[in-house]
C-alpha positions in Angstrom: -17.0 12.2 -31.8 -15.5 8.9 -30.7 -14.0 7.0 -33.6 -14.8 3.2 -33.9 -11.7 1.1 -33.8 -11.1 -2.6 -33.2 -11.9 -3.6 -29.7 -8.9 -4.0 -27.3 -8.4 -7.6 -26.4 -9.4 -8.5 -22.8 -5.7 -9.1 -22.0 -4.8 -5.5 -23.0 -7.0 -4.2 -20.3 -4.6 -4.8 -17.6 -4.0 -1.2 -16.3 -5.8 -0.4 -13.2 -7.7 3.0 -13.0 -9.8 4.6 -10.3 -12.6 6.7 -11.5 -12.6 10.0 -9.4 -15.8 11.9 -9.1 -15.9 15.6 -8.2 -17.4 16.7 -4.9 -18.0 20.4 -4.1 -18.2 21.6 -0.6 -18.9 25.2 0.5 -15.7 27.1 1.4 -17.4 29.5 4.0 -17.0 32.5 1.8 -19.8 31.9 -0.7 -17.7 29.8 -3.0 -16.9 26.1 -3.2 -14.0 23.9 -2.9 -13.8 21.0 -5.4 -12.1 17.8 -4.5 -12.2 14.4 -6.2 -13.4 11.3 -4.4 -12.4 7.9 -5.4 -15.1 5.9 -7.1 -15.1 2.5 -8.7 -12.0 0.5 -9.8 -11.8 -0.1 -13.6 -9.5 -2.2 -15.7 -8.6 -0.7 -19.0 -6.1 -0.3 -21.9 -4.3 3.0 -22.5 -2.5 4.1 -25.7 -0.8 7.5 -26.3 -2.1 9.8 -29.0 0.9 12.2 -28.9 1.3 15.8 -27.7 -1.1 18.0 -29.5 -1.6 21.7 -28.7 -3.4 24.5 -30.4 -3.9 28.2 -29.9 -7.5 29.2 -29.3 -8.6 32.7 -28.5 -4.9 33.6 -27.9 -4.4 30.9 -25.4 -2.6 27.6 -25.9 -5.0 24.7 -25.5 -4.0 21.1 -25.1 -5.9 18.3 -26.8 -6.4 14.8 -25.6 -3.1 13.0 -25.3 -4.3 9.4 -24.6 -7.1 7.0 -25.4 -8.3 4.7 -22.7 -10.6 1.7 -23.4 -12.8 0.0 -20.8 -15.4 -2.7 -20.9 -18.8 -0.9 -20.9 -19.7 0.0 -17.3 -20.3 3.1 -15.2 -21.1 6.4 -16.9 -18.0 8.6 -17.3 -18.4 12.3 -17.9 -15.9 15.2 -18.5 -16.4 16.4 -14.9 -14.6 13.2 -13.7 -11.0 12.2 -14.0 -9.1 8.9 -13.9 -6.2 7.9 -11.7 -3.6 5.3 -12.4 -1.0 5.1 -9.7 0.5 8.6 -9.4 -0.8 9.6 -12.8 -4.0 11.6 -13.2 -6.1 12.1 -16.4 -8.7 14.7 -17.2 -11.6 13.3 -19.2 -12.3 15.2 -22.4 -14.9 12.9 -23.9 -16.2 9.4 -23.2 -18.6 7.3 -25.2 -19.7 4.0 -26.7 -18.1 4.0 -30.2 -20.5 1.6 -31.8 -23.6 1.9 -29.6 -23.6 -1.8 -28.7 -22.7 -1.2 -25.0 -19.7 -3.4 -25.2 -16.8 -0.9 -24.8 -16.4 2.6 -23.4 -13.7 4.7 -25.0 -12.4 7.9 -23.3 -10.0 10.5 -24.8 -8.1 12.0 -21.9 -5.4 14.5 -21.1 -2.6 13.7 -18.6 -2.5 16.2 -15.8 0.8 17.4 -14.3 1.5 17.5 -10.6 0.3 21.1 -10.3 -3.0 20.2 -11.8 -2.5 21.9 -15.2 -2.5 20.0 -18.4 0.8 18.7 -19.6 
């Protein structure tokens, strides 16, 4: 669940993000190739939550490492990701913390160059 916190001031939303949407194309062998297509440009504020890992079913699992806040706008789902310059973030959860449609808060995990979680 997204926790309600004080809204980020408009001046704090100075980081530029591109919302990347998944697109699946047939690979010719009965499977699909997933790629991400650039979507709308968003301005947001990012804050680190720290490096958090846990073991689940015998496998190390990383938890969200950053919180990103936007003005309420396009729908963001966990299938999407965010790009900010060379950095990529997988969306874990996104929602409107107080239900007033003023702010959208995303908990994200930074991805490494190889595509795996940091």
